[in-house]
C-alpha positions in Angstrom: 41.7 7.1 -10.8 40.7 3.9 -9.1 39.1 5.8 -6.1 37.2 8.0 -8.6 35.7 4.9 -10.3 34.9 3.4 -6.9 33.2 6.7 -5.8 31.1 6.8 -9.0 30.1 3.2 -8.4 29.0 3.9 -4.8 27.0 6.9 -6.0 25.3 4.9 -8.7 24.4 2.1 -6.3 23.0 4.4 -3.7 20.6 6.0 -6.2 19.7 2.7 -7.9 16.6 2.1 -5.6 15.0 5.3 -6.7 15.6 4.6 -10.3 13.9 1.2 -10.2 10.5 2.4 -9.0 7.1 3.0 -10.5 3.6 4.1 -9.5 0.1 3.8 -11.0 -3.4 4.9 -10.0 -6.7 3.4 -10.7 -10.4 3.9 -9.8 -11.7 1.4 -7.3 -14.4 0.9 -4.7 -13.5 1.0 -1.0 -15.3 -0.3 2.0 -14.8 0.4 5.7 -16.1 -2.1 8.3 -16.1 -1.5 12.0 -17.2 -4.3 14.4 -18.6 -6.3 11.4 -20.8 -3.4 10.2 -20.2 -1.6 6.9 -19.6 2.1 7.8 -18.5 3.3 4.3 -19.0 2.1 0.8 -17.8 4.6 -1.9 -15.6 5.0 -5.0 -12.0 5.7 -4.3 -8.7 6.2 -6.0 -6.1 3.5 -5.5 -2.4 4.3 -6.0 0.3 1.7 -5.9 4.0 2.3 -5.9 6.8 -0.1 -5.8 10.6 -0.3 -5.8 13.0 -3.1 -5.1 12.6 -2.6 -1.3 8.9 -2.1 -0.7 5.5 -1.7 -2.1 2.8 0.6 -0.9 -0.8 1.4 -1.6 -2.7 4.6 -0.9 -6.5 4.6 -1.0 -8.1 8.0 -1.2 -11.9 8.6 -0.8 -13.5 11.8 -2.2 -14.4 12.9 1.4 -10.7 13.1 2.2 -10.2 9.9 4.1 -7.0 8.1 3.3 -5.4 4.7 4.1 -1.7 4.0 3.6 -0.7 0.3 3.3 3.0 -0.6 3.1 4.8 -3.9 2.7 8.3 -3.8 4.2 10.0 -7.1 4.1 7.6 -9.6 5.7 5.7 -6.9 7.6 2.4 -5.3 6.6 1.7 -1.8 7.9 -1.7 -0.1 7.8 -1.5 3.6 8.5 1.9 3.0 10.1 0.6 0.3 12.5 1.2 -3.5 12.3 -1.5 -5.0 10.1 -2.7 -8.0 8.1 -4.1 -8.9 4.7 -7.3 -10.8 4.1 -8.5 -11.8 0.7 -12.3 -12.4 0.3 -13.4 -14.5 -2.6 -16.9 -14.2 -4.0 -18.9 -12.1 -6.4 -16.9 -9.0 -5.4 -13.3 -10.1 -5.1 -12.1 -7.9 -2.2 -8.6 -7.2 -0.9 -8.9 -6.3 2.8 -6.5 -5.0 5.3 -6.8 -4.6 9.1 -4.8 -3.2 12.0 -3.8 -5.8 14.5 -5.8 -5.6 17.7 -8.5 -3.4 16.2 -12.0 -4.4 15.0 -11.8 -2.6 11.7 -11.4 -3.9 8.2 -10.6 -1.8 5.1 -11.4 -3.4 1.7 -11.3 -2.5 -1.9 -12.0 -3.9 -5.4 -9.2 -3.1 -7.7 
């Protein structure tokens, strides 16, 4: 009986992460800068999902372009590559992400 209870507890704990998760989607405006020049400025859909281990964003433009931003521990990944976060204050509060070593910046208003 004790091993049955222990087994049930292990199964419950292994599925707990999936149970404590949520996603939401909103309309936003996304910008793409390359070498300091704005290359794209268009409406986009911004999805955010989170569980107890990680948070991720997915930005999707109408033309099919997509950006995946993940936070895993203390690491930021942009399209699977090490990245960084930059917050720009001003008239249009922008949340921006870049890929380390590249001269590109992806920003959105949420």
